[in-house]
Structures are given as structure tokens and as C-alpha cells.
C-alpha positions as CSV (number, residue, x, y, z in Angstrom):
1,C,-0.3,10.2,2.6
2,N,-2.1,6.5,2.7
3,A,-4.5,8.0,4.9
4,L,-5.7,11.3,2.4
5,S,-5.1,9.3,-0.8
6,G,-7.6,7.4,0.9
7,V,-9.7,10.4,1.8
8,F,-9.3,11.6,-1.8
9,N,-10.9,8.3,-3.7
10,K,-13.6,8.0,-1.1
11,I,-14.8,11.6,-1.7
12,I,-13.9,11.4,-5.8
13,S,-15.7,8.1,-5.3
14,N,-18.6,9.2,-3.9
15,E,-19.0,12.1,-5.8
16,T,-18.3,11.0,-9.4
17,K,-19.6,6.8,-9.3
18,E,-17.3,5.8,-11.4
19,Y,-14.5,3.8,-10.3
20,T,-11.7,4.0,-12.4
21,P,-9.3,3.2,-9.1
22,A,-5.8,2.5,-11.5
23,I,-6.1,5.7,-13.6
24,R,-5.3,7.7,-9.5
25,T,-2.0,6.5,-9.4
26,T,-0.6,6.8,-13.3
27,L,1.0,10.0,-12.0
28,N,2.6,8.4,-9.1
29,Y,3.7,5.3,-10.8
30,F,4.8,7.9,-14.1
31,F,7.0,10.0,-12.0
32,L,9.1,6.4,-10.0
33,C,8.9,5.7,-13.2
34,L,10.9,8.7,-14.5
35,T,13.9,8.3,-11.1
36,F,14.2,4.9,-11.1
37,G,14.3,5.2,-15.2
38,V,17.2,7.8,-14.9
39,Y,18.9,6.6,-12.1
40,F,18.8,3.0,-14.4
41,L,20.4,4.6,-17.1
42,R,23.1,6.6,-15.3
43,K,23.9,3.4,-13.3
44,N,23.9,1.2,-16.1
45,G,23.9,3.0,-19.6
46,L,21.8,1.8,-22.2
47,S,21.9,-1.8,-21.6
48,L,19.4,-4.5,-21.2
49,H,20.3,-5.8,-18.8
50,L,18.0,-7.8,-16.7
51,S,18.8,-9.8,-13.5
52,R,17.6,-11.9,-11.0
53,S,17.0,-8.7,-8.6
54,G,15.7,-6.5,-11.6
55,L,12.8,-9.6,-12.5
56,K,12.1,-9.5,-9.2
57,C,11.6,-5.7,-9.5
58,I,9.1,-6.2,-12.1
59,A,7.0,-8.2,-10.3
60,N,6.7,-6.1,-7.0
61,A,5.8,-3.6,-9.0
62,L,2.8,-5.2,-10.8
63,L,1.5,-6.6,-7.2
64,D,2.5,-3.0,-5.9
65,V,0.1,-1.8,-8.8
66,E,-2.5,-4.5,-8.4
67,A,-2.6,-3.9,-3.9
68,W,-3.4,-0.5,-5.0
69,Y,-6.1,-1.0,-7.2
70,W,-7.8,-3.6,-4.9
71,I,-7.3,-0.9,-2.3
72,Y,-8.2,1.6,-4.2
73,R,-11.8,0.2,-5.5
74,S,-12.2,-1.1,-1.9
75,Y,-12.9,3.2,-0.9
76,S,-15.5,3.0,-3.4
77,L,-17.5,-0.3,-2.0
78,T,-16.9,0.0,1.7
79,S,-16.8,2.5,4.8
80,M,-13.5,4.5,4.9
81,T,-13.1,2.8,8.7
82,S,-13.3,-1.1,7.3
83,V,-10.5,0.2,4.6
84,Q,-8.1,1.2,7.8
85,A,-8.6,-1.2,10.3
86,L,-7.7,-3.4,7.1
87,D,-5.0,-1.2,6.3
88,C,-3.7,-1.2,10.0
89,L,-3.2,-5.2,10.0
90,S,-1.5,-5.6,7.2
91,I,1.4,-4.5,8.2
92,P,1.1,-7.1,12.1
93,V,0.1,-9.6,9.2
94,V,2.7,-9.3,6.6
95,F,5.0,-9.6,9.4
96,L,3.7,-12.7,11.1
97,V,3.7,-14.7,7.5
98,S,7.3,-12.9,7.1
99,K,8.7,-13.9,10.2
100,F,6.5,-17.7,10.6
101,L,6.9,-18.0,6.6
102,L,9.8,-16.9,5.4
103,G,12.3,-16.6,8.8
104,K,12.7,-13.7,9.2
105,V,14.7,-11.8,12.1
106,Y,13.2,-8.8,13.4
107,N,14.7,-6.6,15.6
108,R,12.9,-4.6,19.0
109,N,12.0,-1.3,17.0
110,Q,10.1,-3.2,14.4
111,G,8.0,-5.1,17.2
112,V,7.5,-2.1,18.2
113,A,5.9,-1.0,14.8
114,V,3.5,-3.2,15.0
115,V,2.4,-3.1,18.5
116,I,1.6,0.1,17.1
117,A,-0.5,-0.9,14.3
118,V,-1.9,-3.3,16.3
119,V,-3.5,-0.5,18.0
120,G,-4.2,1.6,15.7
121,V,-6.1,-1.0,14.5
122,G,-8.1,-0.6,18.2
123,V,-7.9,3.5,17.7
124,V,-10.2,3.6,15.1
125,V,-12.5,0.5,16.0
126,Y,-13.6,2.1,18.8
127,S,-14.1,5.4,16.3
128,D,-16.2,3.8,13.9
129,Y,-18.3,2.5,17.4
130,L,-18.6,6.3,18.9
131,N,-19.7,7.4,15.9
132,T,-22.1,4.4,15.5
133,A,-23.4,4.6,19.3
């Protein structure tokens, strides 16, 4: 999904020369809000109870919107290969930061997934090398 989104955003950026990354995700966030809003209303009724976990969810949602803004913006400013390489590297970086700074314990399968992501970076860089050679 992310790769297709990146490809289409790169095409839109190249064709229109307009940089509106936040508008491109509006429909996704609308449907997420609708889905989880209905779930929340069914679970809690109309009470506006914002617990500590609810505030964390709102903070994470704002960070997610900001992160997607910069990802889509990067598609318009650089090559697809560079953005995909950074995307592949984000998983290992988050893994290492949460393991060493936050003390999160991961199982073997999650470690294998990180290795696959690093191999993905290598494949992306190698394919770019082949295309430029």
C-alpha cells in the first residue's frame, strides 16, 4: 500500500507540479475517523471520556499525519529510490531505538522482519546502481 501510494504521489507531483501531500491522505483519515468513531460511540456512548491512552492515541494520530505529510512531500523532492530506501530503513531504526532506549523486548520473528527490511534497503540501492550503470 505504501509503495503504490508513493508511486502515485510521485506521478501526481511530476504531472501537476502541485505539492498538496496533506490533501492526498484526507480520505484515508476520514474513513479511519468514521470507523473508529462509530466503534468508540458504540463502546462508550456519547460520554467524552479522554483517558491517558486516549490522549496518547490523539498524539500518535497527529504524529502520523505529520509523518505522512513529510513522506509525501519527499516524493516530490527526490527520487523514488531514495524515499523507498529511507522507508525501508525506518523499521530497523525504530526497532533499535525502542530496544535500547525504551527497553522493548522483541521476539525472533520480529528480528527476522528487521533483517528483511535491511535486505530491502540493499535491494533498493543495488537496483538504483544497476539503473544508473
